[in-house]
N, C-alpha and C positions, 0 to 999 in steps of 0.2 A: 572135729567129728563131722561137722556139716561139709567141710571141704572134701573130706574123705568119701562122701556119698556121690561125688561127681561121676557121671557116666559120659558126659559130652562137653559141658560148658560150665565154667565157674568164673564169676566176677567177684573181686575183692576190692574194696575201697576203704581207705582210712587216711588220717592226717599224716602219719609217718609209719615207717616200717616196723615190723615186730622185733622184739628182743627177748632175751631170757627164755622163760618157759613158753612164751608165745612163739618165738622163733623155732624152738624145738618142736612144738606142736605142728607148725606149718611144714617143717621138714618131714615129719612123720607122715602127714597127710599127702604130701607130694610124692613120697616114695610109694605110698599105696596106689595113687593114681598112675604112677609110672608102670607098676606091675600090671594094673588092670588094662592099661592102654595096649599092652603087647598082644592082647586077643581082641581088641576093639576093631570094629569095621572102619572107623575113621579116627583121626587124632583127637585127643582130649585137649580142649582149649582152656587155658587159665590166663586171665588178664588181671593184673594187680595195679592199682592206681593210688598214688599218694599226692600230697600237696607240696609244691616247691615253695616253702616258706621263704619270704624275702631274706636274703643273706645266708640262707642255709639250703641250697639246692640238694635234692636227693641224688646220691650216687647209685644209679640204677644198675651199673655193672657190679658193684659190690654186693648189692642186694641179691641179684641173680646168682652170683657166685656162692653166697651163703645158703641160698635156698636149694641149689641144685648140686651141691658138692658130692652127694652120695647117690645121685640118680643114675640109673643105667643108661648107657649111650644108645641102646637100641629101643628105647621107649618111644611110643607114639604120643608123646606129650609135647605140646607147644605152649611155651610160657613167655609172656611179655610183662615187663615191669616199666611203668611210666610215671611221670609226675609233671605238673604244669603250674604255671603262675601267669596271671595277666594283671599287671599293676600290683595292687594289694589284695588280690583275690586269688584263691587257690582252693583245692578240694579240702573240705572239712567233713564230708559225709562219711559215715561208718556203716558199711554193709557187706554182707556176703550173700550172693545169689547163686543158686546151683540148679542147673537144668530147667530153669523156668518153673521150679516147683518149691524149692526150699529157700527161705530168706531169714537172715539174722540182721537186726538193725537197732540203733539206739545211740547211746553216747560214749560207749567204751572205746578207748584207743587200745593200742597193742603193746603197752609198756609195762614190763615186769615190776619195776620199782614202784610204780604208782598204784598197782592193784594187788600184787602178790607178795609184797614185802611188809615191813612194819608200817603202822599208821596209814593203812590204805585209804584211798579216796572213795567215797560213795559214788555209784553210777547206776544207770538203768538202761538195759537193752532187752529186746525180746525176740522170740523166734516165731515165724509164721510159715504156713505151708499152703500153697495154692498158686494161682496164676498171678498173684501180686508180686511174686518173685520176678516175673517178666518185666515188671515196671523197673525193678532194680537194674536188670540187664540193660534196658533202654536208657536209663539215666546215665549209666556208664558209657553207652554208645556215643553220646554227644560229647563227652569229654575226650574220648579217644579220637573222635573225628577232629576235634579242635587241635589235638597234638599233631595229628597227621597233616592238617592243613597248614600249620605254622612251620613245622620242620621241613615240609616239602617246598617251601618258597625259595626264591633265589637268595634272599637274605639268610634264611635258615641254613642253606648249603654253605654260604660264605662264613657264617659264624662257626659252623661245625669244623672248618679248617683252620680257625685261628689258634695260635699257640696259647697255652694255659695262662701265661702271664699278661696277655693282652685283654684289658677290660673293654666292655662296651656299655652304652647307656640305654640299651633297649629295655622296654618295660615288660616284655613278654618272654618267658623262658619255658621251654618244653624239653623233657628228657625222656628217652626210651631205650630199652635194651631188650634183646630177645634171646631165648634158648630153645633148641640148640642154635647157635649163632649162624652156622653155615647152611642150615636146613630150612630156616624160617624166613619169611619176608620181614622187612624192617618194622612194619606196623601190623597189628592184629586185625582179623576180620571183624565186621560188625555182627553183633548178635542177631540171629534170626530164629524165629520159632521153628522153622523147618529143620534146623540143625539138631534140635532136641526132641522132635516129635516121636522119634523111634525109641527113646530111652524108656526103660521099664518104669521109671518114676511117674510117667504120664498117667498111668492107670490110677494113681492116687487122686487124680482130679475128678474122677467119675462120680464119686459119692458127694452129693450136694446137700445131704440131709442136715449137716451141722455147720452150715456156713454162717459167717459173721460179716456185716457190712464194714468195709475198710475204704479209706481214701488215702492215697499216697500223695504227699505234697513235697515240694522242694523248689530249689532255685539254682541257677548256674553262675551266680555272681556276675562279674564283668564280662563273662563270655558272651552275654547278651546285653544290649544297650540299656534297656529300661525295665523289662519284665522281671518282677520278683514275686511270682505267684504264691509261694508259701507264706510270704509276709502278709499278703492280702487274706489268705486263708486263716492265718492265726488271728488277725484283726477281726475277721468275720466271726470266729468262734467266741472271742471275748465280747464282741458286741451283741451276740445272741444270748448271752447269759441272763438269767432271770433270778437266780437264787444265790449261787455260790461258785467261786472259782478257787481251786486249790492248785498252788504252784509248788514245784520242787525244782529250783534253779541254782546254777552256780552264782549268778549275780544278775542285777538289772542295770547297774551303772557301768560306765567305762572304767578303764584302769585309772585308779586314783594316784595323783602325784603324792609320794610319801610325805607324811607330815603336814598335809594340807587337806582342804575340802574342795579340791579342784581336780578335774580330770587332766590327763596328759594333754599337751597342746593338740588341738584339733579334734579331740574326742568329746562326744556329747552324749547326753542321756537319750533313750529312745522315746521321743515325745509322742509318737503316735500310739505306741502300746500303753504308755503311762496315761495318755488322755482317754483311751478307751476304758482303762481300769477305773479312772476317776469318774468318768461318765456313768459307768455301771453302778458305782457306789452312790452317786448323787441322784441320778434319775430313777434307778430301779431298786435301790436299797440292797444291792448285791453284796454279800459278805466276801471278803478276801482272806484266804489263809495261805501263807507263803513261807516256805522253808528255804533258807539261803546258806551258802557255804560260809563258815567262819573265815573272816578276812585273812588272806595271806597264809593259808594252810599248806604245809609242805609234807608230802608223804615219803615213805621209804628211806628216811635218812638223807634225802637229797638236800642240795643247797637251794636257797631262795632264788638264785639265778638259774636253776635247773627246772624247778617246778613251783607253781604258785597258784593255788585255787582260792578264789575270792578276790575281787578286784580292789578291796581296801575300804569299802563303805560299811557303815554300821546300819542297823535296821531303821534307826531314826532318819538317816539320810534318804533311804528308799521310801519310807512313809512320807517324808516331806515333799519329795519330788512328785509323788502321786497326788497329794493334797494340793500342791501348787497348780496342777492342771485343772482342778475343780475351781480354784480361785480365778483362773484365767478364763474358763468357760462361763463362770457365773460370778461376775464381779460384785454383785449386790449381796452375796452370801455373808452372813455375820459369823464372827468368831465362835460364838456359842454352838452354832450348828456344825461348824468344822470340827470343834472339839468332840462333839457327840459322835460324828462319823468316825473319827480316829479311834475313839474308845469302843464303839459298838460294831463297826464294820471292818476295820483294818487290823488284822492280826498277823504280824510278821515276826519270825524268829530265826535264829541260827540253828543249824543241825546239831543235835546232841545225842549222846548215849546215856539213857537213864538220867536225864536232866543235866548231864555234864558235857561241856563243849570241848573237852580235851581228852586225849589218851592218857594212860598212866604216866608217861614220861613228860607230860605237860604240853606236848605238841597238839595244836588245835585240829579239829576234825574237818576234812575237806569234802566238798560236794561238787560233782560234775554233771549231774543229771539235767536233762532238758525235757521236762514233763509237766503237763498241767491237765486238770480235769474240770470240765464245765458242767455245772448242775448235776454232777454225779451220773451223767449219761453219755458223755463223749469225752475222749481224752487223746492227747498227743504224746507220742514217744519218738524221739529222733535225735538228730545231731544239732539242731538249730538253737542257739542261744537267743535270748531276747534283748541282750545289750547290743549296741550298734556294731555291726560288722557286715561285710558284704562278701562272705565266702560262699562256696558252693555247698549246699545243704540238702538233706533228704530226711524224711520222716513219715510216720504212719499215724493217721487219725482212726481210732477205733470208735465206730458210731453204733454202739450197742449198749443200752443201759445195763443189761444183765452182765455182760462181760466186763464193762468198765467198773462196775461195783466189785467184781472179783479182783481186778487189778488194784483198785483203791484199798480194799480191805487187806490185801496181801502186802502192799507197799506203803501207801500214804498213811493209813490209819496208825500202824505201829510207829512210823517215823514221827508223826505229829504227837503222839502220846509221849514219846521219849524226848521230844525237842521243845515243845511249847511250854513256857513257864509264865509268860506275860510280862517278863522283865525287860525285854529287848526294845520295846517301844514305849516311850514316855510321852504322854500327850503334850505337856508343856514344852518339852524339848523339840517336838515336831513343830509346834507353833512358832517357837523361837527360830527355827531353821528355815522358815518359809521365804525369807529374804536372802538366803545364801545362794549364790550362783555357783553351782557345782560343775558346770560345763568347762571343758578345757579352753584355753585361750585360742581364738581363731586367728592363727598366724597366716601370713600371705601364702605359705606353702604347706599348710597343715594337710596331711594326706593319710595318716594312720586312722583306721576306722574300727579297730577291734582290739580286744585284749590279746587275741592270737597274734596280731601283727606286732604288738609291743612285747609280748612274753614269748620269745621264740624258742629258748632252750627247753629240752624235754628230759634232761636228767638221764640220758642213756649214752651208750658208747658213740664216739664220733666217727666210727668206721664207715657209717652209711651216709654221712653228710660231708659236703665241702663247705667250710666256713669262708665266705667271701671276705677278703682282707679289708676292704674299705666299705663298711656298712653305711657310710655317709652318702654313698652313691649306690645306685642299683647296678653294680658291676656284674657282668655276666661273662663267664669264661668257659672255653672248651679247649681240649687238646687231645686229638685222636691218639697220638703216640703215648701220652700219659694214660689214656684209657686202656690201651693194649698192655701197658706195663702193669696196671692194677689188675687186669684180668689174669695175667700170669701169676700174680701173687694172691690174692684173696679169692581189599579185604573183602575180599569183603563180600560176605553174604548179604543179600538185600534184607533190610529190616522188615519186621512184620508189617503187613498191610494195615493192621489195627493198631500200629504204633501211635502212642499218644503221650504228650507231655503233661497231661492232666488226666487223672483217671479216678473214676468212682467205681469201686469194686463191689460187686454184689455180695450177698451174704456169704460169710465165711465162718468156718468152725473155729472156735477159740478155746484152747485149753490153757489156762493161766496158772502158773506155779512160780510166783515171784519169791526169790530167796535172797536175803542180804547176807553176804559173807564172802570171803576171799576164796578163790579156787585153790584147792590143794590136792595132793595125791593124784589120783587118776581122773579127778573131775576136770571137765573142759575148762581151760583158763579163760578168765576175763581178758580183754585185749588191750595192749599198749605198745607202741612201737619205738624202736630206738632210732636215733637220727641216722640217716643214711647218706653216704657221700655220693657224688654224682660223677658220671663218666660216660664213655662210649658215645652214642649219638645224642647225648644230652645237649640240647641246643637252646641257646637263649636267643630269642628273636622277636621280631615284630613285623609290621608291614614293611614291604620293600620300598614303598613309595617314600619320597623325600618329605612330603607334607602329610602328616599323619593325624587322624582324628582319634581322640581318646575319649572313651566313655567314662564319666566321672559321677560318683554318687556322693551324697552328703557325708562329712562336711566338705563343701566345695572349696577348691583353691581359687583365689581371685587374682586377676591380672593386675599389674601395677597401673597407676594413673599415667596419663600421657607424659607428664613431666618427670617421671622416674628415670634416672640415668641408668645406663647399662652397668656401670661399675657398682652402683648401689644394689641393683638387682642381683648381680653375680655374687656380691658380698653376702647378701641375705641367703641366697641359694646355697652358698658354701657352709653357712652356719646351721641350716635346718636339715635334719636327717631326711633322706629320701626325697629331697626337694627337686623340683624340675620347673623351670620357668614356663608360664602358660599365658596365652593371649587368646582373646576371642577369635574364632576362625572367620576368615573372609569368604565371600561367595566364590572367588576364584580358587582359593585353597580347598574349599569344600568340593568343588567339582573335580579337582585333581586327586582328592584323598581316596585311599583304597577302601577304607571302612567308613562309609557314610551312614550315620544312624537314620532311622526313619524320621520323617518330618513330624515335629512335635513342638508346639509353641512354648511348652513349659520346659523342654529339654535344655540342658546346659551343655554345650559342646566346647571343649577346650582344645587348643592347638598346641602341639608339642614342638620343640626345636628339631631341626634336622639332626640326624644322628651322626653325620659325617664331619661336621665342622661347627665350631662355636660361632656365635653371632659376631659380626664385625664391630669394630670400635665405633660407637656412636649410633649403631642401628638397634632397633628394638628386637629383642629375642623372638624367634619363631617357635614358632612352635608347630493167719494167720491161720493155712487157715488156722493156724495154731499159733497165736502169740504165746510165747513162754517167757515171762519177764526174767531178766537176769540182772539182779541188783547187786552190785559189788559193794564191799565195805563190811565191817564187822556186823554180826547179827544183832538185831535190836532185841530188847528185853522181851517184847511180846510177839515176836515174829516166829510163829510156829504153825501157821495155818496151812492146810493143803486144800487146793481148790479142785472142783470137778473139772473134767477134761473136755466135756462136750456140752454144747447147748444150742438148741435151735433158736434162731434169731430172726427178727422181722427184716423185711427187705426195704424198709424206708430209706430213701436216698435224698440227701440234700447237699448240694455243692456250694460251699461258701463263695461269694463273689463280691468283690469291691467295685464300687461304681466307676472309679477312674481306671481300673485295671482292664487290660484287654480281655475279651471273652475267653472263657476257659473251654478247651476242647475236652469232651467227655467220652471215655471209652468204657463200655460195659465189659467187665471181666469177672470171672468167678473164682473164688478161692476155696479150696477144699483140702481137707486133710483127714487122716485116719489115725494110725498109730503114732503117738508122739512121746511115749515114755522114754525112748532113747535119744530124743532130740536135745540139743544143747542150745543155750541162749547165745545169741550173737549180737553184733551191733551194726545194724543197717536200717534202711527205711523202705517204705512201700513205693510211692510213685511221686513224680514231681510235676509241678505245674509250669507251663511255659506257653508263650503265645506267638512264637516266631516259627 
């Protein structure tokens, strides 16, 4: 429904392509736009971006074919579908932004079996109206620019001509396809405010009487070397707490090795978030209420290899990891006080329906939300998990006590009432678990950093993905002739002058109407995408320079000692998935490298091997204004409240800032909205923080 409102420009971002009812809804919306475009003064632009999950690159040609199969050829509609990956980082943001006015964001993917079938997973997204939508467009701009810059290189052109069976070892892969193929350029233009200024929707921004303060936050993963502004913003929110923090999360720990109390190799717990929570409990007496997914919950009759919500930890594990940070920060604390804190301040539970953690068929209830509330006056809704990962994320902070309480009463309160029983955390078990090391083993080549990297399948049709044959290497393949065969069968306007990668939005109107329940009938569907295969100009590439600098985030891969032989090095690399030999970069190599990171004494820079030849024998390897919450999942027993649609709110603005992070650029924008009764919830976020 939101896509169908587009008069000039629509940006869509998600982890993977839509399937089932979501795909049908997308097709219906695009047909509507195609008809509208016939009388439009200029073409309607639609840009759709997905993540190229390692080993499962998106087939952009197949996606385009599915989306446009019934579109008229004379439409003034320009459509691009793209996907990217850099190392183990890819798009994970979920948003729909239309004409710089309408925005939908949150945690929902676009996958039918996960949300619209049996045993649906719970999730949370909301809709906003106002200039905050421009933040979503600009967030997409940076990812599209990355795709263009990588595919336009000499290396990108070379890889694009390689036959399908020829693998490469490059760490970056970008893919893009356009429609109509012969009429559009390879890459889409960049969003500019001037392109949408003449659309009728802009008049909705004039009324500022019911604005709500919003902050859009995000990060671009390894697209940038060090800056992770949304991480800093979330830490600042936790550190600002004085009374209570309420969390609704999929999990806090990394993917657990089945049958153990250890994370998968290389995966660790988020020590900074845990330490901030522990500090809040110990120093300020803050209460913690946390709802988590039941471990290994599987929706829609899928297999465990296709979908899995909850990383495998129980609530005792999570509580113990939080308490361990208190011990570390305050070594003189006695056990009696720790026990009191666990009993009095730390309340953690699995999600339940009427105190039951399972559906009628015995399958446990899954949770995918990324939501927390600080002191009942400020909250986050977006795509960013708090367990360790370095994906591109985006979300919105609502900074209004009045509106946050509406969201809380509509979503958190009924969920907590149905879920919390007090049985999930036993004080003595937590104390007994304080000496357990739950981090994954730090191997020489450990490089997985998130559950998303380890749990790649999504339980949908494979027609939109290419499964790379050898997942032990980062093999990247393209075949133009194969792309043409698939097709037979199945920019750039200047960005806004007020463009900002960090934004504090002035007061915005909020009308909150959170409902938990699956979308049925004519209701707008919650979103989840099927795996999409890749084709066309889908290119896997990296820097064309022989000596390449790679940005690496924890857990870090370490280089071998000087005495390590090449044969041992190669043997280990062959045994460890996604392994690549690494060595500290030399000053000469740094001067020759194409992507040199900014000078930073704390930065770790690793040098990757040449892409054209293996190391020689004996040589060392080289190297809102209307937020409308959309909570999916079965309705909770007490969830029946309807909330007012408008509220005048204060203009207080506070931008969280971490001491070590780069200064945040702030742009004043206003969010405004009027009629929202026909608006539908979507999953996207407001604005992102960056410092480059």
